[in-house]
N, C-alpha and C positions, 0 to 999 in steps of 0.2 A: 328582833331577838338575838341574831347574831352581835350587834353592836352592845348590848346588854352584857355578855357574858363575857366579852374579852377580857375585863378587869380581872374577874374572878379567874379564869383560866392561868393568865399572867401570874398572878397571885401565886396559884398554887404552884408554878413552874418555879418560882424563885422559892419558895419553901423547900421545895424539893431538893433543889441545889445546894440550899444552905444544909440540908440534913446530911446529904452525901459527904458535902465537905468535912462535915464534924465526924461522920466515922471513918473518912480514911485519915483525918490529922491524927485521932485514937489511934489507928492501927499502927500508924508511923512510928507514934511515941513508945508505944507497948513495943516494937522492933528493935528501934532506939535502947528500950533499956535492957532487951535480953543481948543486944550485939555484942561480940566481942570487943569491939573496937570502943562501945560506948564505955565498958567496963574497962577498957584499958589494959584487955588483955593482949597477947602476941599472936599474932595471926599471920596464915602462910601466905607468899608471894601466888600470882597467878599460876595456873597450874598448865604449865608447858608440855606439850608432849616430849617425853624422851626422847622422839628422833630430831627434835630440833634445840637440844641439849648446846650448849655455846662451849667453846672451848677444846681443847687438844683432842677430843674424841670426834668431834665433826672433822676439824682440819684435818687431823691425819686421814680420816675417813677419806676425803677427798682425794687426798693426794694416794692413798690406797686404791681407789676406784681408777685413778689413771695408771697404775702398774698394772692393774687387772687389765685396761684396755689394750697396753702395750703388749701383754702376754696374746691376747686374743690376736692382735694384728701379725703378730711374728708368727703364729700358728695360721694364720689364714694364709699369709705369704709363702710358707714352706710347703713345697712339692713332696709330699709325705705326710704320714700322721705324726700327733704329738700328745704326749701327756705331761701334766704338769701338777706340781704340789709344792708349795712354799708356807712354811709356817713361821710367824711370829715368836719367838722362843721365849719372849718378856709377857706379852699379852695373851697369846694363843690365837689371834687371828689368824685365819686360815684361806687361801688362795688354790682353787683346784680347777682343772682343766683337762677333761678326758682322764681324771684322775683314777677311775678303776677299769682302764683298758688293761690287759694284760700284755706285758711287753717282753722280748726277749731282753737276757739281762746282760750277756757277754762277761767282761770283766766286773761288772758291778756288782755280782753277786758274791765276789770277794770281801765285801763287807760284812756279810753274813757268816761267813767261816772266821774271819778275823773276831767276830763278836762271840763264836761259839769257842774260839781257842782262848779268849780271856777268861769266858766263863766258865771254861774247864779249869783253868789255872785256879780262878776263885774256888772251886770245889775242892781242888788238890790244898789249897792253904786251910781249908776247914778241916782236913783230914781224910776226904774220899779219894782211896785209892783207884788206880786204873786209867785218871784222866790225865790228859796232856799237859805238858808244863812248858811255860814260855823257856825254860833254861835246858830243855832236853837237848841233849846233842843229835843232829845226825851227820853222819857220813856221805858224803855225795856218792851216787852211784849212778853209772853211765846209763841203767836201763831205766830211771827216772826220766831222763831227759827227753822233753818234746818240744815241738816248735814254740816259738815266742818264749824263749828262757835266754834273756839277754844277760843276765848273770851267772845263771847255774851253768850254761854252755861253758863258762870260760873258767869253770872252778876244776881243780885236778879230782878227778874220781878217784876212790879209794884214798885219799890223803886229807882232803880239805873237810873240815868239821866246822859246823854251822849249828846254832841253836835253833829251836822254833820262833824264837822272837825275832831273829836274822831271816827266816825264812818268810814270815810275816811282812818284814819291811820289803824283801826283795818283791812279793805279792803285791805290794801296794802301791809303792814308788816306781816301779819299770814294770808292772803287771806281769810279774815273771810266772810262766805258767807251770814249769817244773817244779819250782818251789810250793805253788798252789795245790799241786796234784800229792806233793810230798803229805802237806798239812791236811788236805781232804782225807788222806790212809791214815792219819793221827788222828784227826777228831771225829771222823765217820761220817758220812753222810745224813744217816739217821738220826745224829744227834744234831746237826745242823737244823734237821728239819723239825725236831721236837722241840729245838728251843724258839724256832718261828712260831711252830703253834702254842706254845705257852704265852706267846705276847698276843695270840688272836688272828695272826698271820697266814690265812689260809691259803692265798694266793701266791705266796712267795716261795717257790721250792729251790732245791739244788737237787738236781735230777741226774749229772755227770759230772765226770771230772773234764779238764781243759783238753780242747783239742780232741774230744771224742768224737770223731766226725760220725762214725756209725750210730752211735747213740743219738746224735742229733737228726739226722735222716731217719729215724725210727720216731721222730715225735719227742725224744727225752732233752726239751731244752731248758736251761734254766731261766725261769721267768719271775715275774713279780710285777706291781702295780705300782704307779706314781706314790698312792695314796700308804700303801705298805710299805713301801722303802722309807716314805716320809715318817710312819710310826715307828719303823724300827730306828732309826735315827734318834728322834725325840726321847725314845724309851731308854736308850744308851744315854744321850745327854741329860736325863733325869735321874740317871743312876737307878733306873728299876732293874735293870740287867747286873751290873758291876758296881763294886764299892768305888770309892772316891777315888783312893790310889789306882785301881785298875782301869777306871774310866779315865782318867787323867793321861794313864799311860795309852789307852787305845787311842785318843785321840791324838797323843803326841805322835803316834805310828801313822795314822790316817792323815794327818797333819803335814807330813813330809813333803816339801815342794816336788811338784812332777809336772809333766806336759800334760794338760788337760784344758778344758774348756772354762769352767767355771770361771778359773781367776782372770782369765784374758782381760777384761775392764775394770779387775778390782786392783786396787793401789798394791803394790808387793807386801808392804808391813801388816796386810791382814791377812789372818790365818785361815785357810781353806783347808778343812778336813775332808776331801772328797775324793771319791773312787769313779774315774769315766770308764766307759765300755764300748767296745767297738765289734762289729761284726759286717758283713755284707749287707749294707742298705740300713743298717742300726748305727745308732748313736746314742748313748749315753752320758749320762754323769749327773751324781749325787753327792750329797755332803753337808757338812754344818758350816757356816760361813760366820766367821768370831768378829764381826764388828763389834769394838769396843761399847758396851752398855746396849747392844741390841742384836744379839748374834741369831741367826735364822737358818731353818733348814730349808735346802732348796733339792728338789727331784726334777730332772728333765730327761725324757724319755722319748726318741724318735726311730720311726721304723718305715718301710717302703719307701725310701729316699730315693729319687731320682740321681741325687748327686750327695754322696757322703759329708761334703764339705759345707752344704747348705744344711747339715743337721748341726755339725760343730758350730758354723755360723750363728745358728739360732739358738742354742745352749746358750753361747758367749753373750748373747744379747740378753735374754732373760737374766742371767745372773747379773751382767751389768746393771740393768734396769732395778731389778730387786736391791742391789746393793746402794743404787742411788738412794730407793727409797729409805732403806734401814740407817743408812748414814746420815741422813737428812734430820728422819725424825730423831734420831741420837744426839744430834748437837742443836736442836731448837727447842724454844719454850713451847708451852700450850698453846700459843698462838702464831706458830710458825717462825719466831723471832730467830734468829741464829747465835747463839749464845757462846759457841765456840770456834 
């Protein structure tokens, strides 16, 4: 019985296979007819995830990750606390480390005072009365002198006259505290803070004049965060606070060479528009580094330092590492070839 049925089963299987092949062939032909390639239409390449995109973004990102690792290493080796904010002013890429921690600003808060002085100059140019002007004169008064006044203490009281812009230069270049306090009186603490509020900077505050020890003991410290000081500098650089001419002059004053940590490992020809700040156990430095074709903002704040010199060194190392990144990217092709 089984012997007689074998050929019939085999025949049926062969027929079944032929039918299936015919069906598959028909489906294939239909697919070819509707295929864009068969019709001669252009098709997209393979769908590569954006994270695997070749070229400058991937290569520079690898280099950026190395910068991030260097920042973390410096932070881990520092006997104290640290906050860092770095932003590429070309593509907006940001590196943050403890960037929302509030730090005492020391003299770094003087950047905000300088910004308000220039903002009031701009308002005066528009016709608003009662604002401080860069050209307003000040006659040196012995009652205004406080410690940490390398320039003002050497000027003749009642005789020497200087402009607000001169005072601003003293404040920035040698961090003259007397010049700073005169400017605070002229622009107003409340106006500095209102300007900061207008930029959404809620943690950055000017609470007292320089060398006001009693105010500091009462907790009225001048404070900010790395992220907010970064935001202030970016806003100034992008002319969101001042017009073109005043922005240029603002950074000209801020960029006057001075003793500070950011420029230590940066070539002399590169302008560093920065302002350091120092207190016992505290070292800060922040500013814009004008690398040709690739400027960047850098803010480094430290506190609880066992040795202040370690804070200085940490700031210099991070600034040097950041400069190496931005300088290298500015001179390289999308594939990392040095073209300059």
